[in-house]
py3Dmol code that shows the C-alpha trace and the ligand (Angstrom):
import py3Dmol

protein = """\
ATOM      1  CA  MET A   1     107.936 -39.546-231.731  1.00  0.00           C
ATOM      2  CA  ASN A   2     109.870 -36.566-233.040  1.00  0.00           C
ATOM      3  CA  THR A   3     113.489 -37.590-233.620  1.00  0.00           C
ATOM      4  CA  LYS A   4     116.070 -34.966-232.789  1.00  0.00           C
ATOM      5  CA  LYS A   5     117.454 -33.022-235.709  1.00  0.00           C
ATOM      6  CA  VAL A   6     120.266 -31.411-233.751  1.00  0.00           C
ATOM      7  CA  LYS A   7     122.693 -33.420-231.672  1.00  0.00           C
ATOM      8  CA  THR A   8     125.448 -32.485-229.291  1.00  0.00           C
ATOM      9  CA  ASP A   9     128.742 -34.095-228.324  1.00  0.00           C
ATOM     10  CA  GLU A  10     131.301 -32.983-225.803  1.00  0.00           C
ATOM     11  CA  GLY A  11     135.034 -33.468-225.597  1.00  0.00           C
ATOM     12  CA  GLU A  12     138.156 -31.521-224.607  1.00  0.00           C
ATOM     13  CA  GLY A  13     135.945 -28.843-223.043  1.00  0.00           C
ATOM     14  CA  ILE A  14     134.271 -28.140-226.374  1.00  0.00           C
ATOM     15  CA  LEU A  15     130.637 -28.632-227.271  1.00  0.00           C
ATOM     16  CA  ILE A  16     129.998 -29.778-230.835  1.00  0.00           C
ATOM     17  CA  ILE A  17     126.519 -29.016-232.140  1.00  0.00           C
ATOM     18  CA  THR A  18     125.618 -31.034-235.232  1.00  0.00           C
ATOM     19  CA  LEU A  19     122.705 -30.186-237.513  1.00  0.00           C
ATOM     20  CA  ASN A  20     121.518 -33.661-238.269  1.00  0.00           C
ATOM     21  CA  SER A  21     119.089 -33.597-241.157  1.00  0.00           C
ATOM     22  CA  PRO A  22     121.323 -34.573-244.089  1.00  0.00           C
ATOM     23  CA  GLU A  23     118.345 -35.593-246.249  1.00  0.00           C
ATOM     24  CA  THR A  24     117.258 -31.932-246.414  1.00  0.00           C
ATOM     25  CA  LEU A  25     120.834 -30.635-246.462  1.00  0.00           C
ATOM     26  CA  ASN A  26     120.206 -29.398-242.916  1.00  0.00           C
ATOM     27  CA  ALA A  27     117.700 -26.803-244.075  1.00  0.00           C
ATOM     28  CA  LEU A  28     116.785 -24.686-241.066  1.00  0.00           C
ATOM     29  CA  SER A  29     113.305 -25.985-240.363  1.00  0.00           C
ATOM     30  CA  SER A  30     111.329 -24.699-237.371  1.00  0.00           C
ATOM     31  CA  GLN A  31     112.241 -27.918-235.591  1.00  0.00           C
ATOM     32  CA  ILE A  32     115.981 -27.419-236.126  1.00  0.00           C
ATOM     33  CA  LEU A  33     115.773 -23.792-235.036  1.00  0.00           C
ATOM     34  CA  GLN A  34     113.776 -24.684-231.941  1.00  0.00           C
ATOM     35  CA  GLU A  35     116.233 -27.412-230.964  1.00  0.00           C
ATOM     36  CA  LEU A  36     119.126 -25.018-231.522  1.00  0.00           C
ATOM     37  CA  ASP A  37     117.352 -22.435-229.382  1.00  0.00           C
ATOM     38  CA  GLU A  38     116.891 -24.951-226.564  1.00  0.00           C
ATOM     39  CA  ILE A  39     120.539 -26.024-226.739  1.00  0.00           C
ATOM     40  CA  ILE A  40     121.728 -22.405-226.546  1.00  0.00           C
ATOM     41  CA  ASP A  41     119.508 -21.831-223.500  1.00  0.00           C
ATOM     42  CA  LYS A  42     120.732 -25.015-221.873  1.00  0.00           C
ATOM     43  CA  ILE A  43     124.434 -24.284-222.295  1.00  0.00           C
ATOM     44  CA  TRP A  44     124.162 -20.607-221.310  1.00  0.00           C
ATOM     45  CA  TYR A  45     125.418 -21.243-217.774  1.00  0.00           C
ATOM     46  CA  GLU A  46     127.671 -24.226-218.520  1.00  0.00           C
ATOM     47  CA  LYS A  47     131.437 -24.002-218.777  1.00  0.00           C
ATOM     48  CA  TYR A  48     132.913 -24.771-222.192  1.00  0.00           C
ATOM     49  CA  SER A  49     136.041 -23.386-223.844  1.00  0.00           C
ATOM     50  CA  GLY A  50     134.024 -23.042-227.026  1.00  0.00           C
ATOM     51  CA  VAL A  51     131.299 -24.342-229.276  1.00  0.00           C
ATOM     52  CA  ILE A  52     131.614 -25.776-232.784  1.00  0.00           C
ATOM     53  CA  ILE A  53     128.603 -25.918-235.083  1.00  0.00           C
ATOM     54  CA  ARG A  54     128.704 -28.352-237.987  1.00  0.00           C
ATOM     55  CA  GLY A  55     126.360 -30.132-240.363  1.00  0.00           C
ATOM     56  CA  GLU A  56     125.964 -33.849-240.986  1.00  0.00           C
ATOM     57  CA  GLY A  57     126.275 -34.926-244.612  1.00  0.00           C
ATOM     58  CA  ARG A  58     127.101 -32.797-247.622  1.00  0.00           C
ATOM     59  CA  ALA A  59     125.968 -29.452-246.204  1.00  0.00           C
ATOM     60  CA  PHE A  60     126.564 -27.232-243.224  1.00  0.00           C
ATOM     61  CA  SER A  61     123.065 -25.985-244.034  1.00  0.00           C
ATOM     62  CA  ALA A  62     121.364 -25.145-247.332  1.00  0.00           C
ATOM     63  CA  GLY A  63     119.390 -22.363-245.702  1.00  0.00           C
ATOM     64  CA  ALA A  64     115.934 -21.584-244.466  1.00  0.00           C
ATOM     65  CA  ASP A  65     113.442 -24.364-245.155  1.00  0.00           C
ATOM     66  CA  ILE A  66     111.911 -23.326-248.475  1.00  0.00           C
ATOM     67  CA  ASN A  67     108.859 -25.553-247.884  1.00  0.00           C
ATOM     68  CA  GLU A  68     108.117 -23.638-244.708  1.00  0.00           C
ATOM     69  CA  LEU A  69     108.788 -20.249-246.329  1.00  0.00           C
ATOM     70  CA  TYR A  70     106.397 -21.147-249.125  1.00  0.00           C
ATOM     71  CA  SER A  71     103.666 -22.133-246.680  1.00  0.00           C
ATOM     72  CA  LEU A  72     103.717 -18.823-244.804  1.00  0.00           C
ATOM     73  CA  GLU A  73     100.327 -17.368-245.606  1.00  0.00           C
ATOM     74  CA  ASN A  74     100.686 -13.664-245.102  1.00  0.00           C
ATOM     75  CA  PHE A  75     102.999 -10.815-244.185  1.00  0.00           C
ATOM     76  CA  HIS A  76     102.459 -11.208-240.430  1.00  0.00           C
ATOM     77  CA  GLN A  77     103.260 -14.921-240.394  1.00  0.00           C
ATOM     78  CA  ALA A  78     106.355 -14.304-242.499  1.00  0.00           C
ATOM     79  CA  TYR A  79     107.504 -11.448-240.266  1.00  0.00           C
ATOM     80  CA  GLU A  80     107.105 -13.446-237.045  1.00  0.00           C
ATOM     81  CA  TYR A  81     108.788 -16.452-238.643  1.00  0.00           C
ATOM     82  CA  LEU A  82     111.824 -14.367-239.589  1.00  0.00           C
ATOM     83  CA  ARG A  83     111.981 -12.524-236.267  1.00  0.00           C
ATOM     84  CA  ASN A  84     112.050 -15.861-234.472  1.00  0.00           C
ATOM     85  CA  GLY A  85     115.035 -17.028-236.552  1.00  0.00           C
ATOM     86  CA  GLN A  86     116.775 -13.679-236.036  1.00  0.00           C
ATOM     87  CA  ARG A  87     116.215 -13.919-232.276  1.00  0.00           C
ATOM     88  CA  ILE A  88     117.866 -17.352-232.123  1.00  0.00           C
ATOM     89  CA  LEU A  89     120.848 -16.310-234.239  1.00  0.00           C
ATOM     90  CA  SER A  90     121.309 -13.144-232.181  1.00  0.00           C
ATOM     91  CA  LYS A  91     121.243 -15.240-229.032  1.00  0.00           C
ATOM     92  CA  LEU A  92     123.905 -17.480-230.546  1.00  0.00           C
ATOM     93  CA  GLU A  93     125.994 -14.413-231.419  1.00  0.00           C
ATOM     94  CA  LYS A  94     125.779 -13.193-227.818  1.00  0.00           C
ATOM     95  CA  LEU A  95     126.654 -16.563-226.320  1.00  0.00           C
ATOM     96  CA  LYS A  96     129.560 -16.263-223.878  1.00  0.00           C
ATOM     97  CA  TYR A  97     131.553 -18.938-225.683  1.00  0.00           C
ATOM     98  CA  ILE A  98     133.738 -18.647-228.743  1.00  0.00           C
ATOM     99  CA  THR A  99     131.659 -20.225-231.474  1.00  0.00           C
ATOM    100  CA  VAL A 100     133.126 -21.655-234.661  1.00  0.00           C
ATOM    101  CA  ALA A 101     131.099 -22.635-237.716  1.00  0.00           C
ATOM    102  CA  ALA A 102     132.808 -25.678-239.234  1.00  0.00           C
ATOM    103  CA  ILE A 103     131.522 -25.681-242.804  1.00  0.00           C
ATOM    104  CA  ASP A 104     131.830 -28.759-244.978  1.00  0.00           C
ATOM    105  CA  GLY A 105     129.737 -28.441-248.128  1.00  0.00           C
ATOM    106  CA  TYR A 106     126.920 -25.982-248.674  1.00  0.00           C
ATOM    107  CA  ALA A 107     126.466 -22.983-246.379  1.00  0.00           C
ATOM    108  CA  LEU A 108     123.736 -21.112-248.201  1.00  0.00           C
ATOM    109  CA  GLY A 109     121.110 -18.581-247.216  1.00  0.00           C
ATOM    110  CA  GLY A 110     120.117 -19.117-243.589  1.00  0.00           C
ATOM    111  CA  GLY A 111     122.945 -21.658-243.292  1.00  0.00           C
ATOM    112  CA  PHE A 112     125.505 -18.993-244.137  1.00  0.00           C
ATOM    113  CA  GLU A 113     123.637 -16.578-241.864  1.00  0.00           C
ATOM    114  CA  LEU A 114     123.955 -19.091-239.043  1.00  0.00           C
ATOM    115  CA  ALA A 115     127.706 -19.233-239.713  1.00  0.00           C
ATOM    116  CA  LEU A 116     127.853 -15.430-239.750  1.00  0.00           C
ATOM    117  CA  ALA A 117     126.381 -15.368-236.238  1.00  0.00           C
ATOM    118  CA  CYS A 118     129.356 -17.430-235.026  1.00  0.00           C
ATOM    119  CA  THR A 119     132.564 -15.804-233.807  1.00  0.00           C
ATOM    120  CA  PHE A 120     134.678 -17.540-236.479  1.00  0.00           C
ATOM    121  CA  ARG A 121     134.179 -19.619-239.618  1.00  0.00           C
ATOM    122  CA  VAL A 122     136.310 -22.386-241.124  1.00  0.00           C
ATOM    123  CA  ALA A 123     135.376 -24.246-244.302  1.00  0.00           C
ATOM    124  CA  THR A 124     136.676 -27.233-246.222  1.00  0.00           C
ATOM    125  CA  LYS A 125     138.127 -26.297-249.594  1.00  0.00           C
ATOM    126  CA  ASN A 126     135.200 -27.773-251.543  1.00  0.00           C
ATOM    127  CA  SER A 127     132.558 -25.842-249.626  1.00  0.00           C
ATOM    128  CA  LYS A 128     130.151 -23.473-251.344  1.00  0.00           C
ATOM    129  CA  LEU A 129     128.907 -20.389-249.591  1.00  0.00           C
ATOM    130  CA  GLY A 130     126.490 -17.617-250.399  1.00  0.00           C
ATOM    131  CA  LEU A 131     123.230 -15.810-249.889  1.00  0.00           C
ATOM    132  CA  PRO A 132     121.249 -16.850-253.002  1.00  0.00           C
ATOM    133  CA  GLU A 133     117.825 -15.748-251.694  1.00  0.00           C
ATOM    134  CA  ILE A 134     117.435 -13.266-254.552  1.00  0.00           C
ATOM    135  CA  ASN A 135     117.052 -16.264-256.880  1.00  0.00           C
ATOM    136  CA  LEU A 136     113.844 -17.098-255.015  1.00  0.00           C
ATOM    137  CA  GLY A 137     112.677 -13.509-255.319  1.00  0.00           C
ATOM    138  CA  ILE A 138     113.475 -12.736-251.701  1.00  0.00           C
ATOM    139  CA  LEU A 139     116.386 -11.536-249.606  1.00  0.00           C
ATOM    140  CA  PRO A 140     118.281 -12.781-246.559  1.00  0.00           C
ATOM    141  CA  GLY A 141     116.077 -12.519-243.468  1.00  0.00           C
ATOM    142  CA  TYR A 142     118.210 -14.015-240.711  1.00  0.00           C
ATOM    143  CA  GLY A 143     120.676 -11.155-240.369  1.00  0.00           C
ATOM    144  CA  GLY A 144     122.655 -11.774-243.570  1.00  0.00           C
ATOM    145  CA  THR A 145     122.459  -8.237-244.926  1.00  0.00           C
ATOM    146  CA  GLN A 146     123.695  -6.868-241.606  1.00  0.00           C
ATOM    147  CA  ARG A 147     126.304  -9.375-240.513  1.00  0.00           C
ATOM    148  CA  LEU A 148     127.870  -9.877-243.940  1.00  0.00           C
ATOM    149  CA  SER A 149     128.084  -6.099-244.464  1.00  0.00           C
ATOM    150  CA  ARG A 150     129.711  -5.729-241.106  1.00  0.00           C
ATOM    151  CA  LEU A 151     132.172  -8.498-241.906  1.00  0.00           C
ATOM    152  CA  ILE A 152     133.274  -7.781-245.459  1.00  0.00           C
ATOM    153  CA  SER A 153     131.981  -4.205-246.080  1.00  0.00           C
ATOM    154  CA  PRO A 154     128.526  -3.068-247.220  1.00  0.00           C
ATOM    155  CA  GLN A 155     129.651  -2.736-250.847  1.00  0.00           C
ATOM    156  CA  LYS A 156     131.027  -6.274-251.143  1.00  0.00           C
ATOM    157  CA  ALA A 157     128.023  -7.710-249.286  1.00  0.00           C
ATOM    158  CA  LYS A 158     125.588  -5.795-251.491  1.00  0.00           C
ATOM    159  CA  LYS A 159     127.192  -7.194-254.623  1.00  0.00           C
ATOM    160  CA  LEU A 160     127.256 -10.779-253.409  1.00  0.00           C
ATOM    161  CA  ILE A 161     123.663 -10.692-252.141  1.00  0.00           C
ATOM    162  CA  MET A 162     122.253  -8.844-255.165  1.00  0.00           C
ATOM    163  CA  GLU A 163     123.905 -11.281-257.559  1.00  0.00           C
ATOM    164  CA  GLY A 164     122.901 -14.260-255.411  1.00  0.00           C
ATOM    165  CA  LYS A 165     126.304 -15.614-256.200  1.00  0.00           C
ATOM    166  CA  ILE A 166     127.564 -18.825-254.654  1.00  0.00           C
ATOM    167  CA  ILE A 167     131.282 -18.660-253.971  1.00  0.00           C
ATOM    168  CA  SER A 168     134.036 -21.143-253.201  1.00  0.00           C
ATOM    169  CA  ALA A 169     135.755 -21.403-249.843  1.00  0.00           C
ATOM    170  CA  GLN A 170     138.839 -19.788-251.397  1.00  0.00           C
ATOM    171  CA  GLU A 171     136.820 -16.777-252.586  1.00  0.00           C
ATOM    172  CA  ALA A 172     135.133 -16.547-249.195  1.00  0.00           C
ATOM    173  CA  LEU A 173     138.538 -16.494-247.528  1.00  0.00           C
ATOM    174  CA  GLU A 174     139.788 -13.800-249.903  1.00  0.00           C
ATOM    175  CA  ILE A 175     136.883 -11.460-249.129  1.00  0.00           C
ATOM    176  CA  GLY A 176     137.180 -12.143-245.395  1.00  0.00           C
ATOM    177  CA  ALA A 177     133.894 -14.026-245.029  1.00  0.00           C
ATOM    178  CA  ILE A 178     135.668 -17.021-243.481  1.00  0.00           C
ATOM    179  CA  ASP A 179     138.787 -17.262-241.373  1.00  0.00           C
ATOM    180  CA  ASP A 180     140.484 -20.433-242.587  1.00  0.00           C
ATOM    181  CA  ILE A 181     140.282 -23.316-245.062  1.00  0.00           C
ATOM    182  CA  ALA A 182     140.713 -27.018-244.328  1.00  0.00           C
ATOM    183  CA  GLU A 183     141.567 -29.865-246.681  1.00  0.00           C
ATOM    184  CA  ASP A 184     138.826 -32.187-245.465  1.00  0.00           C
ATOM    185  CA  ASN A 185     136.303 -32.741-242.699  1.00  0.00           C
ATOM    186  CA  GLN A 186     138.884 -34.186-240.326  1.00  0.00           C
ATOM    187  CA  GLU A 187     141.190 -31.206-240.657  1.00  0.00           C
ATOM    188  CA  LEU A 188     138.145 -28.939-240.421  1.00  0.00           C
ATOM    189  CA  ILE A 189     137.274 -30.047-236.906  1.00  0.00           C
ATOM    190  CA  LYS A 190     140.945 -29.953-235.925  1.00  0.00           C
ATOM    191  CA  LYS A 191     141.242 -26.351-237.135  1.00  0.00           C
ATOM    192  CA  ALA A 192     137.974 -25.342-235.475  1.00  0.00           C
ATOM    193  CA  LYS A 193     139.259 -26.737-232.184  1.00  0.00           C
ATOM    194  CA  GLU A 194     142.611 -24.986-232.622  1.00  0.00           C
ATOM    195  CA  ILE A 195     140.840 -21.646-232.981  1.00  0.00           C
ATOM    196  CA  ILE A 196     139.103 -22.261-229.653  1.00  0.00           C
ATOM    197  CA  PHE A 197     142.270 -23.492-227.920  1.00  0.00           C
ATOM    198  CA  LYS A 198     144.128 -20.363-229.041  1.00  0.00           C
ATOM    199  CA  PHE A 199     142.048 -18.378-226.528  1.00  0.00           C
ATOM    200  CA  LYS A 200     142.306 -20.858-223.677  1.00  0.00           C
ATOM    201  CA  ASP A 201     144.555 -18.690-221.495  1.00  0.00           C
ATOM    202  CA  LYS A 202     142.769 -15.423-222.124  1.00  0.00           C
ATOM    203  CA  ASN A 203     140.199 -13.833-219.814  1.00  0.00           C
ATOM    204  CA  PRO A 204     136.857 -15.245-221.069  1.00  0.00           C
ATOM    205  CA  THR A 205     134.955 -12.190-219.844  1.00  0.00           C
ATOM    206  CA  ALA A 206     137.260  -9.818-221.722  1.00  0.00           C
ATOM    207  CA  LEU A 207     136.959 -12.001-224.833  1.00  0.00           C
ATOM    208  CA  ARG A 208     133.187 -11.834-224.650  1.00  0.00           C
ATOM    209  CA  TYR A 209     133.253  -8.067-224.259  1.00  0.00           C
ATOM    210  CA  ILE A 210     135.631  -7.734-227.238  1.00  0.00           C
ATOM    211  CA  VAL A 211     133.278  -9.749-229.454  1.00  0.00           C
ATOM    212  CA  GLU A 212     130.304  -7.655-228.409  1.00  0.00           C
ATOM    213  CA  LEU A 213     132.111  -4.323-228.810  1.00  0.00           C
ATOM    214  CA  CYS A 214     133.490  -5.219-232.232  1.00  0.00           C
ATOM    215  CA  ASN A 215     130.031  -6.384-233.283  1.00  0.00           C
ATOM    216  CA  ILE A 216     128.383  -3.099-232.309  1.00  0.00           C
ATOM    217  CA  SER A 217     131.183  -1.001-233.800  1.00  0.00           C
ATOM    218  CA  SER A 218     129.414  -0.413-237.098  1.00  0.00           C
ATOM    219  CA  SER A 219     126.125   0.605-235.525  1.00  0.00           C
ATOM    220  CA  GLY A 220     124.976   3.113-232.960  1.00  0.00           C
ATOM    221  CA  GLU A 221     126.636   6.303-231.869  1.00  0.00           C
ATOM    222  CA  LEU A 222     130.414   6.384-231.443  1.00  0.00           C
ATOM    223  CA  GLU A 223     130.087   8.192-228.110  1.00  0.00           C
ATOM    224  CA  GLU A 224     127.665   5.584-226.809  1.00  0.00           C
ATOM    225  CA  ASN A 225     129.862   2.720-228.001  1.00  0.00           C
ATOM    226  CA  LEU A 226     132.889   4.356-226.361  1.00  0.00           C
ATOM    227  CA  ARG A 227     130.966   4.560-223.116  1.00  0.00           C
ATOM    228  CA  THR A 228     130.123   0.845-223.379  1.00  0.00           C
ATOM    229  CA  GLU A 229     133.787   0.105-224.111  1.00  0.00           C
ATOM    230  CA  ALA A 230     134.861   2.061-221.011  1.00  0.00           C
ATOM    231  CA  LEU A 231     132.240   0.251-218.901  1.00  0.00           C
ATOM    232  CA  PHE A 232     133.342  -3.169-220.093  1.00  0.00           C
ATOM    233  CA  CYS A 233     137.022  -2.328-219.752  1.00  0.00           C
ATOM    234  CA  ALA A 234     136.535  -0.818-216.284  1.00  0.00           C
ATOM    235  CA  SER A 235     134.733  -3.957-215.186  1.00  0.00           C
ATOM    236  CA  CYS A 236     137.717  -6.018-216.352  1.00  0.00           C
ATOM    237  CA  ILE A 237     140.287  -3.680-214.775  1.00  0.00           C
ATOM    238  CA  SER A 238     138.540  -3.965-211.429  1.00  0.00           C
ATOM    239  CA  SER A 239     138.237  -7.759-211.582  1.00  0.00           C
ATOM    240  CA  PRO A 240     140.531 -10.037-209.532  1.00  0.00           C
ATOM    241  CA  TYR A 241     141.514 -11.858-212.752  1.00  0.00           C
ATOM    242  CA  ALA A 242     142.951  -8.749-214.381  1.00  0.00           C
ATOM    243  CA  LYS A 243     144.416  -7.421-211.133  1.00  0.00           C
ATOM    244  CA  ASN A 244     146.403 -10.658-210.801  1.00  0.00           C
ATOM    245  CA  LYS A 245     147.591 -10.504-214.412  1.00  0.00           C
ATOM    246  CA  MET A 246     148.733  -6.896-214.039  1.00  0.00           C
ATOM    247  CA  LYS A 247     150.399  -7.671-210.706  1.00  0.00           C
ATOM    248  CA  GLU A 248     152.274 -10.585-212.308  1.00  0.00           C
ATOM    249  CA  PHE A 249     153.498  -8.300-215.081  1.00  0.00           C
ATOM    250  CA  LEU A 250     154.668  -5.592-212.690  1.00  0.00           C
ATOM    251  CA  GLU A 251     156.421  -8.038-210.375  1.00  0.00           C
ATOM    252  CA  LYS A 252     158.228  -9.680-213.280  1.00  0.00           C
ATOM    253  CA  LYS A 253     159.528  -6.267-214.366  1.00  0.00           C
ATOM    254  CA  ARG A 254     160.773  -5.468-210.879  1.00  0.00           C
ATOM    255  CA  LYS A 255     162.845  -8.673-210.691  1.00  0.00           C
TER     256      LYS A 255
END
"""
ligand_1 = """\
48
LIG
N 114.835 -25.938 -247.970
C 114.181 -27.097 -248.028
N 114.670 -28.210 -248.599
C 115.891 -28.116 -249.137
C 116.646 -26.933 -249.114
C 116.074 -25.810 -248.469
N 116.725 -24.659 -248.355
N 117.822 -27.156 -249.737
C 117.813 -28.434 -250.127
N 116.648 -29.016 -249.771
C 116.234 -30.405 -250.008
C 115.866 -30.611 -251.466
O 114.538 -30.209 -251.700
C 116.057 -32.097 -251.608
O 114.947 -32.764 -251.041
P 114.294 -34.027 -251.823
O 115.375 -35.069 -251.802
O 113.107 -34.372 -250.987
O 113.983 -33.545 -253.189
C 117.258 -32.366 -250.692
O 117.330 -31.275 -249.792
C 118.565 -32.453 -251.460
O 118.730 -31.250 -252.201
P 118.915 -31.231 -253.821
O 118.458 -29.907 -254.310
O 118.306 -32.423 -254.421
O 120.504 -31.361 -253.900
P 121.452 -30.817 -255.073
O 122.778 -31.386 -254.796
O 120.848 -31.052 -256.394
O 121.498 -29.226 -254.857
C 121.691 -27.187 -253.582
C 122.061 -28.682 -253.671
C 122.182 -26.695 -252.221
C 122.376 -26.393 -254.694
C 120.161 -27.030 -253.703
O 119.541 -27.921 -252.787
C 119.664 -25.640 -253.394
O 119.816 -24.746 -254.203
N 119.049 -25.443 -252.206
C 118.461 -24.184 -251.845
C 119.510 -23.177 -251.462
C 118.850 -21.849 -251.153
O 118.313 -21.185 -252.012
N 118.911 -21.454 -249.876
C 118.289 -20.231 -249.425
C 116.937 -20.509 -248.938
S 116.081 -19.036 -248.518
"""
view = py3Dmol.view(width=600, height=400)
view.addModel(protein, "pdb")
view.setStyle({"model": 0}, {"cartoon": {"style": "trace"}})
view.addModel(ligand_1, "xyz")
view.setStyle({"model": 1}, {"stick": {}})
view.zoomTo()
view.show()
C-alpha cells in the first residue's frame, strides 16, 4: 500500500497541508505532487479562511526529486514532467484561498518555487532558501524564474538564480522574497495563521481578484490588464456584499 506523503489537518477555519516525507527532506516526488494536486482539487469548493503549507522535519522542501529528474530519459519526458509540476503550482496560485508557505528549514529549488506560488511566505530564522538548480547544471523549472522575478525584480532574481546562492531567512526578508520571520516552528504557525486572520473581514472575492491582478501585472498588455481590473472591480461593485458595505459607509456619514 502506498502511504500518503501529504497530510491535511483542519482547525480554526484553516487547512494545514503538510508535506510528510522528512526522510527525503520533502523532495517533490511525483507522488507528493499528485497528492498535492488532488488536495487542491478537493478543497476548491470548500470554505476555508486560508491554507497553510508546511513541511515535516528539517525542510519545507529540498526541491524537485533529483532521482526522478535524473531518470527522465529524453527532452519530451522532461518537458512533460516540468509542465505537470508547473500546472499544479499554477493551480495552487489561483486557489481562492489565501495561502501561506510556513517554511522551517530548507526551501530549495522546487520547494522554494512551491512557496513562491503561495500568496505569502513566513520562515523561521534558521531557514535556508534558494534556487540552486544551476549547481546541478539546470535551472528552475517550476515557475521560479518567473515568480521570483515578479516578486523581487528580474535583476535580483537573475543574480540569485545564476549564482545558485542559498540565503538565510533574514536575507530573504530583506530582498522581499518572504514576508515575515519567526523564532521557531511554533511561532511560525502562529504567524502564518495571523496573516490569514488579518483578512477575515475582507471580501474574499475581492481579495482573490487582487491577488490575480497583482500577479498578472508584470505580464501581458497594460490595456488588457486594465480591462480585466475593470471587469473584476465592476463585478465587486455590483455584488450585494459591496453594496451593503458602501451603504453602511454612506449611512454612517449621514448620521
Ligand atoms: N531530491 C531527492 N532527494 C533529496 C533531495 C532532492 N532534492 N534533497 C535531499 N534529498 C535526500 C538526500 O538524498 C538524502 O537521502 P538519503 O538519506 O537516502 O541519502 C536525504 O534527502 C537527506 O538529505 P542530505 O543531503 O543527506 O541532507 P544534508 O543535511 O546533508 O543536506 C541539503 C541538505 C538540502 C543541503 C541537500 O540535501 C541538498 O543540497 N539537496 C538538494 C537541493 C537542491 O539542489 N534542490 C534543487 C533540486 S532541482
